[in-house]
Every structure is written in structure tokens, then in C-alpha cells.
N, C-alpha and C positions, 0 to 999 in steps of 0.2 A: 943433334939433337932434335926431337920431333916436336916443333913448336914454333911458334910466331915469335921471333925475339926481336924487341926494340931497344936499343943501347944507346943511352947518352945523345938523344936526337935534338939537335939545335936548328929550329928553321924561321926562316924571317920572311914577311912579305914586305918588299922593298927594304928599306932601314930598319923596318921595325920587328922586333923578336916577339916568336908567336910561340912556338916549342922552345922549353929551354932545361936542358939535359934530361929530356925525356925518357924515362925507361920503362919497358913492360914485357915479361914473358906470359904467353897463351899456349901451354902445351895442348896438344891433342885431346880430346875428350874433355876439355872443361870449357866452361862458361863463363866468362868475364864480363861484368857490367863497369862502364865507365860514365861518371856523374859529375857534373859541375854547371856552373851558371854559365849564360851567355858570354862569348867573347874571351873564353878561357884558352880556346885552341883544341876542342874537342873535333870538331869538322874538319879543321887543317890536318888534324891527325889521318883521319879517314881518308882524306883526298892525298897526302902525300904517300900513305903506303899503297894507292892504287896506283900513284905514279903521275899525279896531275903537275903538269908543268909550270903552273903559277906562283908555286914556292921556290923558294931558295933553301936548300938543305946545307947548313953551314959545316956541320960534324955529325958522327953518329954513324950508326950501323940498322938496317933491317935486313934480318936474315928469316927466311921460311925454310923450314926443316933444314937448316946449317948454310944455306945459300943465299947469297946477296940479291935483293932485289931490286937494292936503291939505285936510282938512276934507269932503271929499265924501262921501257916503252910500256904502257897502262896493256897492251894486249899481251906482252910478254909475261907481266905480272899475273894477268888472269889465267892466262895458259900454266902456270907454275902451280897454279891452285888457290890464289885469293879470290875472293868475290866481294865488291862493295855492294852494299844497298843504300840506295842515294835516300837523303830527306826529302828531296825534290824529282821523283823520277821523271825523265824527261817524256816527252811526246814526239813520237816518229811517224808521221801521217804517211800513208802509203804502205807501210810496212807492217803485215799482220803477225800477230803474237806468233802464230805456228810457224811462218818463216823466217822469224827474227831469232828464234830459238833454236831452230834448225841449222840456220847459217851458223850460229854460235859452236854448236855440237860438230858440224861439219868442218870447222876451222881447226879443230884439236885431232881430228883424223890423220893419218899419215895420207902422203899423196898417192894417189888412185885408189882409196877407199872411200865408199859411200854409205852414208846412213839407210837403214833399212826403213823403207818408208811404212810398213805396217808395225813393226816393232817400235817406231818411235811414236806414232799415235795412240798406240796401246799402253805405252809408258806416261805419254804426256795426259791423255784422257785419266787415266788414274791417279795422277798427282792433283789435276783440275778437281777432282772428285773430293780427295781428301781436304782440298782448301774450300770447298764450296762455291767452285768457280762454275758458271754455266759454259759449258762446252762450244756453246754459239760464239763464247769470245776469243777463240781460236782465229777465225776469219775478220776480227776488228784491227784496226790500226793500232799500234802499241801505244797504250797511255791516253788516245786521242779521245776527249769526251769524257774520260774515266772518273769517278768519284775519287776522295782520297784513298779509302777504303780497298776502292778497287785497282788501284795504281799498286797498293802495297802487298796485295794479294797476287797480284802480277809478277811483282818482283820477289816475291817468296817462292812463286813457281818456277821462274827463270834460275833461281840460287839451288832448287831442287832439281831441276834437269842437269845444271852443271856439276852439280856434286861437288864443290870446291872443298879443298882441304881446310880452308880457315875462310870464316865469312865475318865481315866488318859490318855491321847495320848501324848506320848512321842516322839517329832519331826516327827508327820505326814507327814508333808510336805518334809520330806527329800528325795531327789532324784527324785521327781514328775514334770512331764512338766504340763504345764498350764491345758492342757485338764483334764488329771490323778488329778490334783488338784481340779479342778471345781466338779467332779464326786464324791470325798471322801468326799469333802466339803458339797455336796447335801445330801450324807447320812447320815452325821452327824446332818445336820440340818433338816431331818426327824425324827430324835429320840428326837430332843430339845422339851421340855415340862416342866409341874410344879414337875412331878417325878422323875427327873433326873437330876444331876450335871455334869459338865464337866470340868476339868482341861487339857486346851490344851498348851501343851510345844512346844515354836516356838523359833528359831532365828530370822525369818524375818517377816515381817508386811503383807506381800503379802496373807499368809494364812487368815489373820484377815480381808482381803477384802471379803472374802466368808462365813468364821463363824464371826460373828460379835458378839465381846464379851461383857457381862455385865461389865466387870471388868478387866483391866490391870494391871499385877504387873510386875516389875522389880526385879531382881534376881542380887545382886552381892556379891562375897565373903560368898557365904553361907547363904544368908539372905536376905528377901526381902527390898529392899530401897524406892521404890518410889510405889504408886498405885492412878491410876486414869481410865480414862473411854478410849473407842478407840482410841481418839485424842494424847493420850500419847503413843500409838504404832506409830503414823505416825511423831511425835515429835522424838522418838528414832531412826525410820529408816532414818530420815534427818539428824541427828546430831551424831548417832553412839555412840557405848558405851564408847567412849573416854570421850563423854560429862558427863556420869555418874559418872565416877572416878572423873572427875573435879568439879562436883556438891558435892559429897561426900568430898573432899580434903577442899573445902570452908566451908562446912557445921562444 
């Protein structure tokens, strides 16, 4: 199946359960939004998908186009076609944006092949222009001294250059003003298409005004408790997460 499939995933941090029989399928060509209050496991899910070693997977499966990625190293998962946009992108002093992305692309080539420098910079500059990034940024150290919006633009640039099959965006709207939010959303929308799936993790409906999802899922206590279309996000924004807990209590 051409999808990112998460099946009955149970994850602990130490002895504390975080994800509880979590299941979600994101077909290629679709954008799914995942919403939920703090502490419900959204960022844990993102990190487990990317192969973070600090979490204990007790049971379940993660399949990327039918192939298991659970238990693989982070670079193997990346090469298989999964991209994670972090909530708080890391700074890497001394490594320029251009060299960082070029090294990531080079690592995907068969041994003995090299990137064509002219074509590389032609593509890089075109994508930077689309994200309204000053081309001088290519010489700056990755995320060092960047504003929140600049960091997120830079991460969308990396995603665009690496061209993943699936992108998981962990609270990409965190810390963005409205102008930066629009630019980042436009960059994501340019990448939407039948050959790529997105999981957009967010607290707020405002991002979904610009990246309109095919489906919205509400996560609570480590599992998905409601699924709907974009109107579900609007209802959640109006009623708050307390409404979800009351709905569950009634159920």
C-alpha cells in the first residue's frame, strides 16, 4: 500500500505509557492534521516515526509503502523517504545551509556518483526564491542566530530539496508570526501532490487556514479519539480541548 501506516503502536518513556494502541494511515496525496493538548503524545509520535532512540516501542508497526521502518536508524528512515520537520530546529555552527543540504543529497546517491554543482545551486536558488529567502542565507551556518520564522523557512527548504515521500511536521507553526506562517504554508502547498503524504501536527486551527487538510484527527491520552474534515478543527478551536475530554467522559 502506498501509505504511511501506523498500526496499534504502544510507546513508553521509562515505565510511563505515552502512545496507546495508536493507529493512523496517511495515503500518498493526502494531508492529515493531528491536533491535541500538550502531553498527549503528538511530539512523541513524530520522534518515534523518525527513529528517536529515547522511546521504547512495546508493540505495533510502522510501515512506509509496505516496508517496516520500525527499529531502523534515523538515517535509514530518512533515506527510505520520511522527513521530520522539528518543532525546535537545531543550530549547527560552522556548517552552511548550502553544504548541509548538499551533504544530505550526496548521501542518497550511489557510491561513486557526485552532485552536479551547477544544477544543485540552480535548484536551491529557485526553491529559496519560492520561500522568499535571501540567497545570502546559503552561506550562513544552519539556523545559527536565525529567528523562528527563518528557522522554519530553512526547514521547509530542506524538505523541498530532499523531496521525501512523506513529511511529518511537528508544530511547524510554533513561534511564527502571520507573515512567516503564510510563507511556510505556501512552501508546503507547493509540495502537495499525488506522490507525497503529509502529517501536520499542530495545536491551533490557524495553520489549517493555509494548509487545508484532507482529514483532521484529534489525539487525546495517546490515541486518536475523533476524525473528521477541516470543520472539526474549527469546532475544536471554538470549544477547546476540554470539550474533547467531556465528550469522552459521556462516551
